[in-house]
MIRO-906976 format. One record per residue (C-alpha): residue number from 1; residue in three letters; z, x, y. Coordinates in steps of 0.2 Angstrom, whole numbers. Each point is the difference from the previous one (the first is absolute). Example, Ala and Ser with C-alpha at 12.3 -4.5 7.8 and 13.67 -1.06 7.14 Angstrom:
REM MIRO-906976
R  nr rest    pz    px    py
R   1  ALA    39    62   -22
R   2  SER    -3     6    17
//
This chain:
REM MIRO-906976
R  nr rest    pz    px    py
R   1  MET    96   -47  -107
R   2  LYS    -6    17     5
R   3  LYS     4     6    18
R   4  ILE   -14     8    10
R   5  LEU     1     8    17
R   6  PHE   -15     3    11
R   7  ILE     2    12    14
R   8  THR   -11    -2    15
R   9  PRO     0    10    16
R  10  ASN     0   -15    12
R  11  LEU    -5   -18     3
R  12  SER   -16     3     9
R  13  ILE   -16    -9    -3
R  14  GLY   -12     9   -11
R  15  GLY    -6     4   -17
R  16  THR    16     6    -7
R  17  ASN    11   -15     3
R  18  SER   -14   -12    -2
R  19  SER    -4     6   -18
R  20  LEU    19     1    -3
R  21  LEU     2   -19     4
R  22  SER   -15    -4   -12
R  23  LEU     8    11   -13
R  24  ILE    17    -8     1
R  25  ASN    -8   -17    -1
R  26  ASN    -8     5   -16
R  27  LEU    16     8    -7
R  28  LYS    14   -12     5
R  29  ASN    -4   -12   -14
R  30  ASN    -1    14   -13
R  31  GLY    18     4    -4
R  32  PHE     4    11    15
R  33  ASN    15    -1    13
R  34  ILE   -10     7    15
R  35  HIS     8     9    14
R  36  VAL    -9     8    15
R  37  PHE     8    14    11
R  38  ALA    -9     3    17
R  39  ILE     6    17     7
R  40  THR    -2    -8    17
R  41  HIS    -2   -18     4
R  42  GLN   -12     4    14
R  43  GLY   -16   -10    -1
R  44  ASP    -5   -18     0
R  45  GLU    11   -15    -1
R  46  LYS   -12    -9   -12
R  47  ILE     0    15   -12
R  48  LYS    19    -1     0
R  49  GLU     0   -19    -2
R  50  ASN   -11     2   -15
R  51  LEU    11    13    -8
R  52  ASP    16    -7     5
R  53  GLU     4    -8   -17
R  54  PHE     0    18    -8
R  55  LEU     5    11    15
R  56  ILE    15    11     0
R  57  GLU    10     1    16
R  58  GLU    -6    14    12
R  59  ASN    10    16    -1
R  60  GLN     3     4    19
R  61  PHE     1    19    -2
R  62  LEU   -16     2   -10
R  63  SER    -9   -12    11
R  64  SER     5    10    16
R  65  TYR    -4    16    -9
R  66  TYR   -18    -5    -5
R  67  CYS    -5   -13    12
R  68  ASN   -14     1    12
R  69  TYR     9     4    16
R  70  SER   -14    -6    11
R  71  LEU     1   -17    -7
R  72  LEU    19    -3     3
R  73  LYS     4   -14    13
R  74  THR    18     5     2
R  75  LYS     8    17    -3
R  76  THR    19     1    -3
R  77  ILE    11    15     1
R  78  LYS     0     2   -19
R  79  PHE   -19     1     0
R  80  PHE     0    14    13
R  81  LEU    13     9   -10
R  82  ILE   -10    -1   -16
R  83  LYS   -16     5     9
R  84  PHE    10    15     7
R  85  ILE     6     5   -17
R  86  LYS   -18    -1    -7
R  87  ARG    -7    11    14
R  88  LEU    14    12    -1
R  89  PHE    -3     4   -19
R  90  PHE   -19     0     3
R  91  TYR     2    14    13
R  92  LEU    12     9   -11
R  93  LYS   -13    -1   -14
R  94  ILE    14    -8   -11
R  95  ASN    -7   -14   -12
R  96  ILE    14   -13    -1
R  97  GLU   -12   -14    -7
R  98  ASP     4     3   -18
R  99  PHE    19    -1     4
R 100  ILE    -2   -16    10
R 101  LEU   -11    -9   -14
R 102  LYS    12     6   -14
R 103  LEU    15    -6    10
R 104  PHE    -7   -17     2
R 105  VAL    -6    -2   -18
R 106  ASN    17     5    -7
R 107  LYS     8   -13    11
R 108  PHE   -13   -13    -4
R 109  GLU     1     3   -19
R 110  ASN    18    -3     0
R 111  GLN    -3   -18     5
R 112  ILE   -16    -5   -10
R 113  GLU    -9     8   -15
R 114  PHE   -19    -2    -2
R 115  HIS   -10     1   -16
R 116  THR   -15     6    10
R 117  VAL    -2     8    17
R 118  VAL   -17     0     9
R 119  GLY    -4    11    15
R 120  TYR   -14   -12     6
R 121  GLN    -8    13    12
R 122  GLU    -2    19     1
R 123  GLY    12     9    11
R 124  THR    18    -5     4
R 125  ALA     0   -15   -12
R 126  THR    -5    11   -14
R 127  LYS    13    13     5
R 128  LEU    13   -13     0
R 129  ALA    -5    -8   -17
R 130  SER     0    18    -8
R 131  LYS    19     1     4
R 132  PHE     5   -15   -11
R 133  LYS     8     4   -17
R 134  THR   -10   -14    -9
R 135  SER   -11     6   -15
R 136  ASN   -15   -10     6
R 137  LYS    -7     5    17
R 138  ILE   -17    -4     6
R 139  ALA    -9     8    15
R 140  TRP   -14   -11     8
R 141  ILE   -12    10    11
R 142  HIS   -11   -10    12
R 143  CYS    -9    14     9
R 144  ASN   -13    14    -2
R 145  TYR    12    13    -4
R 146  ASP    -9    14     9
R 147  TYR     0    -9    16
R 148  TYR    19    -4    -2
R 149  LEU     6    18    -4
R 150  PRO    -9    16     6
R 151  ARG    -6    12   -14
R 152  ASN    13    13     5
R 153  LYS    14   -12    -5
R 154  THR     6    -7   -16
R 155  GLU    11   -14    -7
R 156  GLU    -4     3   -18
R 157  LYS    19     2    -5
R 158  ILE     4   -17     7
R 159  TYR   -12    -8   -12
R 160  ASP     8     9   -15
R 161  PHE    14   -13     2
R 162  PHE   -12   -15    -3
R 163  ASN    -5    -7   -17
R 164  THR   -16    -8     7
R 165  ILE   -11     3    16
R 166  VAL   -11   -15     5
R 167  LEU   -15     4    11
R 168  VAL   -10   -15     8
R 169  SER   -17     6    -4
R 170  ASN   -10    11   -11
R 171  TYR    -4    12    15
R 172  THR    18     1     5
R 173  LYS     5     5   -18
R 174  THR   -14    13     0
R 175  VAL     7     8    16
R 176  PHE    18     0    -6
R 177  CYS    -4     7   -17
R 178  ASN   -11    14     7
R 179  ARG    15     4    11
R 180  TYR    13    -1   -14
R 181  PRO    -9     1   -17
R 182  LYS    16     2   -10
R 183  LEU     5   -18     6
R 184  LYS   -17    -8    -6
R 185  GLU     8    -7   -16
R 186  LYS    12   -10    10
R 187  THR   -13    -8    11
R 188  ILE    -8   -18    -1
R 189  VAL   -11    -9    11
R 190  PHE     5   -18     6
R 191  TYR   -10    -8    14
R 192  ASN    10    -9    13
R 193  LEU     2   -19    -5
R 194  ILE    -6   -13    12
R 195  ASP     6   -18    -1
R 196  ALA   -17    -8     3
R 197  SER     7   -18     1
R 198  LYS    12     5    14
R 199  VAL   -13     9    10
R 200  ILE   -11   -15     0
R 201  LYS    15   -11     5
R 202  LEU     5    11    14
R 203  SER   -18     1     6
R 204  LYS     0   -18     5
R 205  ASN    13     2    14
R 206  LYS    -6    -2    17
R 207  ILE    -5    15    12
R 208  ASN     9     0    17
R 209  ILE   -14     9     9
R 210  ASN   -11   -10    12
R 211  ASN   -19     1    -4
R 212  TYR     2    10   -17
R 213  ASN    -9   -14    -9
R 214  ASN   -16     1    10
R 215  ASP   -17     4    -6
R 216  ILE     0    19     5
R 217  PHE    -1    12   -15
R 218  LYS    18     6    -2
R 219  ILE     6    16    -8
R 220  ILE    17     4    -5
R 221  SER     9    17    -5
R 222  VAL    17    -2    -8
R 223  GLY    14    13    -2
R 224  ARG    12    10     9
R 225  ILE    -5     9    16
R 226  ASP     0    18    -6
R 227  PRO   -13    14     1
R 228  ILE    -4    -1   -19
R 229  LYS    -7   -18     4
R 230  ARG   -12     7    14
R 231  PHE     1   -16    10
R 232  SER    -2    11    15
R 233  LEU   -19     1    -5
R 234  ILE    -2   -19     2
R 235  PRO    -4     0    19
R 236  GLU   -13    14    -2
R 237  ILE    -8   -10   -15
R 238  SER     1   -16    10
R 239  ASN    -9     8    15
R 240  GLN   -14     6   -11
R 241  LEU    -2   -17    -7
R 242  LEU     0    -9    17
R 243  ASN   -13    12     6
R 244  LYS   -11    -6   -14
R 245  GLY     2   -18     7
R 246  LEU    12    -6   -14
R 247  ILE    12   -14     4
R 248  PHE    17     1    -8
R 249  LYS    19     2     2
R 250  TRP    11    12    -9
R 251  PHE    19    -3    -4
R 252  ILE    13    13    -5
R 253  LEU    15    -7   -10
R 254  GLY    14    11    -4
R 255  SER    17     7     5
R 256  THR     1    16    10
R 257  ASP     5    15   -10
R 258  ASN    -6    13    13
R 259  TYR     1    -4    18
R 260  ASN   -11    14     5
R 261  GLU   -14    -8   -10
R 262  LEU     3   -17     8
R 263  ILE    -2     8    17
R 264  LYS   -16     9    -5
R 265  ILE    -7   -16    -6
R 266  LYS     4    -9    16
R 267  SER    -6    14    11
R 268  LYS   -17    -1    -9
R 269  ILE    -1   -19     1
R 270  ALA     2     2    19
R 271  ALA   -12    15     1
R 272  PHE   -14   -10    -8
R 273  ASN     5   -16     9
R 274  LEU     3    -9   -16
R 275  GLU    15   -11     4
R 276  ASN   -10   -16    -4
R 277  ILE    -7     8   -16
R 278  VAL    14    10    -9
R 279  HIS    17    -9    -2
R 280  ILE    16     8    -6
R 281  LEU    10   -15    -8
R 282  GLY    15    11    -5
R 283  ASN    11    -4   -15
R 284  ILE    -5   -16    -9
R 285  SER    11    -6   -14
R 286  ASN   -13   -11    -7
R 287  PRO   -18     7     3
R 288  TYR    -9   -11   -13
R 289  PRO    -5   -14    12
R 290  TYR    -9    14    10
R 291  PHE    -9     5   -16
R 292  ILE    -7   -17    -3
R 293  HIS    -5    -3    19
R 294  SER    -9    18     0
R 295  ASP   -17     5    -5
R 296  LEU     4    18    -6
R 297  LEU    14    12    -4
R 298  VAL    -3    18     5
R 299  SER    10    15    -6
R 300  LEU    -2    17     8
R 301  SER    14     8   -10
R 302  ILE     0    19    -5
R 303  SER    10    -4   -15
R 304  GLU     7   -16   -10
R 305  ALA     9     1   -16
R 306  CYS    -2   -18    -5
R 307  PRO    -8   -10    14
R 308  MET     7   -18    -3
R 309  ILE    -9    -7    15
R 310  PHE   -16     2    -9
R 311  ASN     5   -12   -14
R 312  GLU     9   -11    12
R 313  ALA   -16    -1    10
R 314  LYS   -10    -4   -16
R 315  ILE    12   -14    -5
R 316  LEU    -4    -7    17
R 317  ASN   -19     3    -1
R 318  LEU     0    12    14
R 319  PRO   -14    14    -2
R 320  ILE     6    18     3
R 321  VAL    -7    16     8
R 322  THR    10    16    -4
R 323  THR     0    19     2
R 324  ASP    -3    10   -16
R 325  PHE    18     5    -4
R 326  PRO     1     4   -19
R 327  SER     9   -15    -6
R 328  SER   -12   -12    10
R 329  PHE   -12     1   -15
R 330  GLU    13    -7   -12
R 331  PHE     2   -16    11
R 332  ILE   -18    -2     8
R 333  THR   -17     0    -8
R 334  HIS   -12     6    13
R 335  GLU   -13   -14     4
R 336  LYS     9   -12   -12
R 337  ASP    16    -5     8
R 338  GLY     0    11    15
R 339  LEU    -7    15     8
R 340  ILE     6    18    -1
R 341  SER    -4    13    13
R 342  THR     3    17     7
R 343  ILE    10    -2    17
R 344  ASP   -15     6    10
R 345  LYS   -11   -14    -7
R 346  ILE    13   -14     0
R 347  GLY    -7    -8    16
R 348  GLU   -17    -1    -9
R 349  GLN     8   -10   -14
R 350  ILE     9   -11    11
R 351  GLU   -16    -4     9
R 352  ARG    -9    -4   -17
R 353  MET    14   -13    -3
R 354  ILE    -2    -8    17
R 355  GLU   -19     0     0
R 356  ASP    -5    -2   -18
R 357  ILE     4   -17    -5
R 358  THR    -8     2   -18
R 359  LEU    11    15    -4
R 360  TYR    16    -9     8
R 361  SER    -3   -16   -10
R 362  LYS    -3    10   -16
R 363  LEU    17     9     2
R 364  LYS     9   -16     3
R 365  ASP    -7    -8   -15
R 366  ASN     5    15   -11
R 367  ILE    17     0     7
R 368  LEU     2   -18    -6
R 369  SER     1     5   -18
R 370  PHE    14    13     4
R 371  HIS    16    -3   -10
R 372  SER    14    12    -1
R 373  GLU     4     8   -17
R 374  TYR    14    11     6
R 375  ASP    13   -10   -10
R 376  SER    -9     4   -17
R 377  ASN    13    14    -3
R 378  ILE    15    -9     6
R 379  ASN     7     0   -17
R 380  ASN    -1    19    -2
R 381  LEU     9     2    17
R 382  ILE    14   -12    -6
R 383  SER     3    11   -15
R 384  ILE     1    15    11
R 385  LEU    12    -8    12
//
């Protein structure tokens, strides 16, 4: 049985770990001995519980070095020492990251040998995967690469160590190959897998918020609170809709990656007196019951690599309004299973969904015929792994 190692940056809720869980469920009965190494175990207990069968013990040094300091509940002397070392070398402009990762890999490989190592997210997970000696290494990129890395920087040499580079949409592949044309022959597209039966099952759980299941039109936006999601525009858009006499509530589900952005959203909610309209629910480990009890999913994102929430919404028959980031056109057909709009016109499209019953019903009917075909090339992926 071939041993395969997936490296993920953390155990947070989001597209990376959600797709990893679905991928593992597809692979575990196909002759693989699967292991997962999370660089830090920060995140959600539910993710940790779901991955527990495959999860390798946390390395305390790496975890302390790469963790999100603002999310730490307790800080030990060891943590402060590692943080000091990291800052010291940063100020001295000495890059010790390669040395740290190589040291860890050398020690790790003395204990266990893998047939395949997968860096299951761009950044540190990919850098760590590149240090392994195994002949089969795969880099799995979950982002719009131009948003991830400024144009004046390059990581091309890191990807020379990999046999295959997986991109999660055609658009993200185009961006990556435009950046590194010499690597094009190594790239493939593989859409994030979704376990539809599991999504449906989880959607049947109860919601613990009073009056969520009432007759008011309910909008949800799902994702981490970060400037790229543009949740801070929700209060302004809500105010515009309210001034047109529309009745609705808007719920934001997701962890906080950027506290300044969270403060910005809360300040705008207060400024527009929207405390009873816009609700920040925070980190929800199972968002699917909110999907089936809502009327509309709205994405305001600047960019998404492979917006899994669109297909999750379609599985649960929830219409979608989204901004026109490039990959949105791969997952939504305008006026068929959702609406795509420029950010300045997004309020008008939401208004259409609330007011135009014929349009809304047509979209819901079209979504009923949706079925995921993303496992069609699973056999091809197995051969690469």
